[in-house]
C-alpha positions as CSV (number, residue, x, y, z in Angstrom):
1,M,-22.9,43.6,-30.2
2,A,-25.6,41.3,-31.7
3,S,-28.3,43.8,-30.8
4,E,-26.7,46.4,-33.1
5,V,-27.8,44.5,-36.2
6,W,-31.3,43.7,-35.0
7,E,-34.0,45.6,-36.8
8,G,-36.9,43.3,-36.4
9,G,-38.5,44.7,-33.3
10,S,-38.0,45.2,-29.5
11,D,-35.0,44.0,-27.5
12,E,-37.3,41.4,-25.9
13,E,-38.2,40.1,-29.3
14,F,-34.6,39.9,-30.3
15,F,-33.7,37.9,-27.1
16,A,-36.6,35.5,-27.7
17,Q,-35.5,34.8,-31.3
18,H,-31.8,34.7,-30.4
19,V,-32.1,32.4,-27.4
20,G,-35.4,30.7,-28.1
21,M,-37.2,31.8,-24.9
22,K,-38.3,35.0,-23.2
23,I,-35.8,36.9,-21.1
24,E,-37.8,36.6,-17.9
25,D,-38.0,32.8,-18.3
26,A,-34.2,32.7,-19.0
27,A,-33.6,34.7,-15.9
28,V,-35.4,32.1,-13.8
29,V,-33.2,29.3,-15.2
30,V,-30.0,31.4,-14.7
31,G,-31.1,32.2,-11.1
32,R,-31.4,28.5,-10.3
33,V,-28.0,27.7,-11.6
34,A,-26.4,30.7,-9.8
35,R,-28.0,29.7,-6.4
36,R,-26.8,26.1,-6.9
37,Y,-23.2,27.3,-7.1
38,F,-23.3,30.3,-4.8
39,A,-26.1,29.7,-2.3
40,G,-26.4,32.6,0.1
41,D,-23.9,34.8,-1.7
42,V,-26.1,37.5,-3.2
43,H,-23.3,39.3,-5.0
44,M,-22.0,36.2,-6.8
45,I,-25.5,35.2,-7.7
46,E,-26.0,38.7,-9.2
47,D,-22.7,38.4,-11.1
48,V,-23.6,35.0,-12.6
49,S,-27.0,36.3,-13.6
50,Q,-25.8,39.5,-15.2
51,D,-22.9,37.9,-17.0
52,T,-25.0,35.0,-18.3
53,L,-27.8,37.3,-19.6
54,E,-25.3,39.5,-21.3
55,E,-23.6,36.6,-23.0
56,L,-26.9,35.2,-24.1
57,W,-27.8,38.5,-25.6
58,A,-24.5,39.4,-27.2
59,G,-23.0,36.0,-27.8
60,P,-23.6,33.4,-30.5
61,A,-27.2,32.3,-31.2
62,R,-28.5,29.1,-29.6
63,L,-27.1,26.0,-31.2
64,P,-29.8,24.0,-32.9
65,E,-29.0,20.8,-31.0
66,Y,-29.9,22.5,-27.7
67,E,-33.4,23.1,-26.4
68,P,-33.7,26.8,-25.2
69,T,-33.7,25.8,-21.5
70,A,-30.7,23.5,-21.9
71,W,-28.9,26.2,-23.8
72,V,-29.5,28.8,-21.1
73,Y,-28.4,26.2,-18.4
74,F,-25.3,25.4,-20.4
75,V,-24.2,29.0,-20.7
76,A,-25.0,29.8,-17.0
77,R,-23.2,26.8,-15.7
78,R,-20.1,27.6,-17.7
79,I,-20.0,31.1,-16.3
80,A,-20.7,30.0,-12.8
81,V,-17.9,27.5,-12.9
82,D,-15.5,30.1,-14.3
83,L,-16.4,32.5,-11.5
84,L,-16.0,29.8,-8.9
85,R,-12.6,28.9,-10.2
86,S,-11.5,32.5,-10.3
87,R,-12.6,33.0,-6.7
88,Q,-10.7,29.9,-5.6
89,R,-7.5,31.2,-7.3
90,E,-7.8,34.5,-5.6
91,R,-8.2,32.8,-2.2
92,D,-5.2,30.5,-2.8
93,R,-3.1,33.5,-3.9
94,A,-4.1,35.4,-0.7
95,V,-3.0,32.4,1.5
96,R,0.3,32.1,-0.4
97,E,1.1,35.8,0.0
98,F,1.0,35.3,3.8
99,L,3.0,32.1,3.7
100,L,5.7,33.7,1.6
101,R,6.3,36.5,4.1
102,P,9.5,36.2,6.1
103,R,9.2,33.8,9.1
104,T,8.8,35.6,12.4
105,Q,7.4,34.0,15.5
106,P,5.3,30.9,14.8
107,R,2.4,32.4,16.7
108,D,2.5,35.6,14.6
109,M,2.8,33.8,11.3
110,A,0.0,31.3,12.0
111,E,-2.3,34.0,13.3
112,A,-1.6,36.1,10.2
113,V,-2.5,33.1,8.0
114,V,-5.6,32.3,10.0
115,A,-6.8,35.9,10.0
116,R,-6.5,36.1,6.2
117,V,-8.2,32.7,5.8
118,W,-11.0,33.8,8.1
119,S,-11.5,37.2,6.4
120,E,-11.7,35.5,3.0
121,G,-14.5,33.3,4.1
122,M,-12.4,30.1,4.1
123,A,-13.4,28.8,7.6
124,K,-13.8,25.3,6.2
125,I,-10.1,25.2,5.2
126,L,-9.1,26.2,8.8
127,E,-11.5,23.6,10.3
128,A,-10.0,20.9,8.0
129,A,-6.5,21.9,9.0
130,I,-7.2,21.9,12.8
131,A,-8.9,18.5,12.4
132,R,-5.6,17.0,11.2
133,L,-3.7,18.1,14.3
134,P,-3.0,15.8,17.3
135,P,-5.8,15.8,19.9
136,D,-3.9,18.0,22.4
137,H,-3.2,20.6,19.7
138,Q,-6.8,20.5,18.6
139,R,-8.0,21.2,22.1
140,I,-5.7,24.1,22.9
141,L,-6.4,25.8,19.5
142,G,-10.1,25.1,19.9
143,L,-10.1,26.8,23.3
144,C,-8.3,29.9,22.3
145,L,-9.7,30.4,18.7
146,D,-12.0,33.4,18.6
147,P,-14.7,32.5,16.1
148,V,-15.6,36.2,15.5
149,K,-12.2,37.7,15.1
150,G,-10.5,34.6,13.7
151,D,-7.5,34.9,16.0
152,F,-6.1,32.8,18.9
153,R,-6.7,35.2,21.8
154,A,-10.1,34.0,23.1
155,M,-8.4,32.8,26.3
156,S,-5.3,34.1,28.0
157,E,-2.4,31.7,28.7
158,K,-3.4,31.9,32.4
159,E,-7.0,30.9,31.6
160,L,-5.8,28.1,29.4
161,A,-3.5,26.8,32.1
162,T,-6.4,26.7,34.5
163,E,-8.7,25.0,32.0
164,L,-6.1,22.4,31.0
165,A,-4.7,22.0,34.5
166,V,-1.1,22.4,33.4
167,P,1.6,25.0,34.1
168,Q,1.4,28.3,32.2
169,G,4.8,27.6,30.6
170,T,3.5,24.3,29.3
171,V,0.5,26.1,27.8
172,K,2.8,28.6,26.0
173,S,5.1,25.9,24.5
174,R,2.1,23.6,23.6
175,K,0.3,26.5,21.9
176,N,3.3,27.5,19.9
177,A,3.9,23.9,18.8
178,A,0.2,23.7,17.8
179,L,0.5,26.9,15.7
180,R,3.6,25.7,14.0
181,R,1.9,22.4,13.1
182,L,-1.2,24.3,11.9
183,R,0.8,26.3,9.5
184,D,2.4,23.2,8.1
185,V,-1.0,21.5,7.7
186,L,-2.3,24.6,5.8
187,I,0.6,24.1,3.4
188,D,-0.3,20.4,3.1
189,L,-3.8,21.4,2.1
190,G,-2.5,23.3,-0.9
191,A,-1.2,26.6,0.2
192,R,2.4,25.8,-0.5
193,P,4.9,28.6,-1.5
194,E,6.6,28.3,-4.8
195,N,10.0,28.1,-3.1
196,D,10.1,25.6,-0.3
197,H,13.0,27.4,1.4
198,D,10.7,30.3,2.1
199,V,8.6,28.1,4.4
């Protein structure tokens, strides 16, 4: 650690010399960067702030061509982007794990994928997938999607039949077709298994 060879004074003085600004001022800059990339996500903002301040402390001294604020911004942005990419890889892996499971009923498979997408905070991916479906598929999934649980049981098939003014058997076949198509669109959006024959 860089602090182990510092003998010139306090930790705060070491940070100021090493980085070129006080630690409390650096924390303000880091906080702005973290909130820009992870607005509303307290845990990720804390991770970016902690990792950046630790790297500023223990890593190489500020390069002379950087002003102190620019140097802190540069380090914080790199760490934020790395964490963002790591989170995206974890989310993609989670979706692929579900898609690689043996195919059962289209309803069960699609609901499993949606449940995992929902639990991982990827509602925008689901919204984008549904938006690509034909209008009748969008409508039936929009009616039966439970926005809290992230499943397709908000309305029963009998209720859907009444709402859509179609026979209950038509509701069942249309819903299954919509779920099959939804799964395919999720794959088109990037969640494609490594072996296509597993789809």
